[in-house]
N, C-alpha and C positions, 0 to 999 in steps of 0.2 A: 625938300625939307618939310616935315610934318609938324604942325603946331599943336595938334591934339592927339595924345597918345594914351592907349590902354596898356597897362602893365599887368600881366597875370603872373602871380607869384606862388610858388609851392616850396615846400621845405626840404624834400629829399635831395635835391640838387643844390641846396644852399651851402654856404661856407662852413657852418658849424654843426651840420647834421652828419654824424659818422656811423649811425646804427639805426636799426628798426626802433629800438627803445627811444632814441632821441627824437624820432618822428611821432612817437605815440603820446597821446594826450595825458597830461598830468604825471608823467614819469619824472624821475630825478633829472634826467638829461634834457627833457623837453624845453625848459626855459632857456637854456643856452642855445638850443637850435632855433628857437623863436627869436632870440636876440641876434643871432647870425643872419637869419632871414631878414629881419628888420634892417640891419646894417647894410646888407646887400641891396635891398630896395632903396634905402636912403642914398647910397652911393650912386646908384643908377639914376634916380630921380633928380639928384643934384646935378649930375652930368647933363641930363636932358634939359634942365632949366638953364644951365650955363650955355647950352647950344641954341637957346632961343625957343624951346617948347613952352607954350603958355598954359596948356591944360594937360594934367596927367591924372588919370584915374587908375588907382592900384587896386586890383581885385585879389584878395587873399583867398587862395583856392586850396588850402590844406585842411582836410578833415572838417572841423566846425566852421572854418573861415574866420577864426579869431586867434591868429598867431602873431600878427604884426603889432608892434607897439606904436600906435599912430603919432604919439607925441615926439617920436624920434625921427619921423620922416618930414623933411622940410616942405613948406608950401612952395609952389602951388599944388603939390601932389595931394590927392584926396583918397583916403583909404576907404574901400567898400568891404565891409566884413559880412560874414554869413552867406548863405546860399539864397539865391533869388529864383523864383519860379519862371520868370521870363521878363522880357520877350526872348532873351538869349538864355537858355536853360543853365542854371547855376551862376550865371554872371549878372543877369538883369539887363538894365538899359545901358547900352554901351555909349550913350550920349553922342557927342560930336566927334568921337575918336575916328581917325582915319588910318591908324596903324597900330599894330599890337606887338609888344615885346613879351617874351616868356622867360621868366627868371626863376632859377632854382628847380627846374623841372626834372622829370625822371623818364626812363624808357618804358616801353609798353610791356604788358603782361607777356611772359614767355620769351622775352628777348635776352635775358641773362644780364641786363644792366643792373646798376646799383638800386636796390629797393624797387625794382621794376613792378609796375602794375598799371592797369588802365581803369581809372575811376575808383576802383576798390580792389583790395587783395583777394576778394571773393571770386573775381573773374580770373581764371587760370590762364586764359588765352582768348583774345578777341581778334578774329580775322575777318577781313572784308576782301572779297575776290582773291582768296588764297594767300593774303599777306597780313602780317600783324598790323593792328591799328593802334596808334599812339594818341595820347590826349592832345598833343599839339595839332594833330590832323583833325580831331573832333572839334576842338575849339576854333581852329581856322575855318573849318567848313561852316560852323554855326555863326561866325562873324562875317563871312563873305557876303551874305545878302545886305549887310549894312555898309558895304564898301570898305571894310577894314582889312588892311593888308598885313600879313605876318612878316615882320622885318628881322627879328632877332630872337635867338634862343640860347639859353644856357642850361647845362645839366651835365650828367656823366657822359663820357665819350660815346657810349652806345646810344644814348638819347640824342646827342648831337648828330650822330650819323643818321639816325631815323628821321630827324627833322630835315636834314639836307636832302635825303633821298625822297622825301614826300613833298617838300615845298621848294620849288626852284628859286634860287636867289636868296634864300634866307641865310643870314649870317649867324654863326654859332661861336660860343665861347665855352670850352669844356672845363669841368672840374674833375680831376682824377681821384676818385674815392678809393682806389685800390692801393694807393701809396700809404706809407706809414704816416698816420695823422700827426705824429710828433714832429715830423719834418715839414708839415704843411703850414704855410703862413697865410692866414685868412685875410689879413690887412693888405698884403701885397697882391693876393689873388683878387680881392675886391676892387683894388685900384685898376687892375687889368680889365675886370668885368665892366666897370664904369666907363673906361676908355673905349672898350669895344662896342658898348651899347650906344 
């Protein structure tokens, strides 16, 4: 059992992001996607608190890093907005965290997953040793020197497969973005996400 957790959250694999436009800053669909991302994070952090986690740092890692409504996320979770130069690039100081959960993530550039990209859509394909590199691998590698273990990942099925292939023992919870969005129940899915995390 870990008592100090880092949650890295993105929008593409969250419950209310159904298109590129919804993930794009200041579009008509963006506020709803931000609300879904916030509700996903709130459900996960409430479940972690209920399980005895005492410290939760949530890093908003979508575009500007200002997509989560902090007032909707229960304490003791602490939202960290914006990008930080270091010590962990983009994340900042991971504090006392010993484990990381990745919520609402996406697959790597060139993978064919839902809104797939690695750090930016300007990178068409990022390969290391002949295989695609995903953000979960980059983040996990940058957190490893701090003794932070990646435990959980949610995103589209392609992203979940990439996480399992790259990180032995990581648990995943998929969201199928290929289904008809009218038949998708975000409340029910979010309940499953919180239980899995």
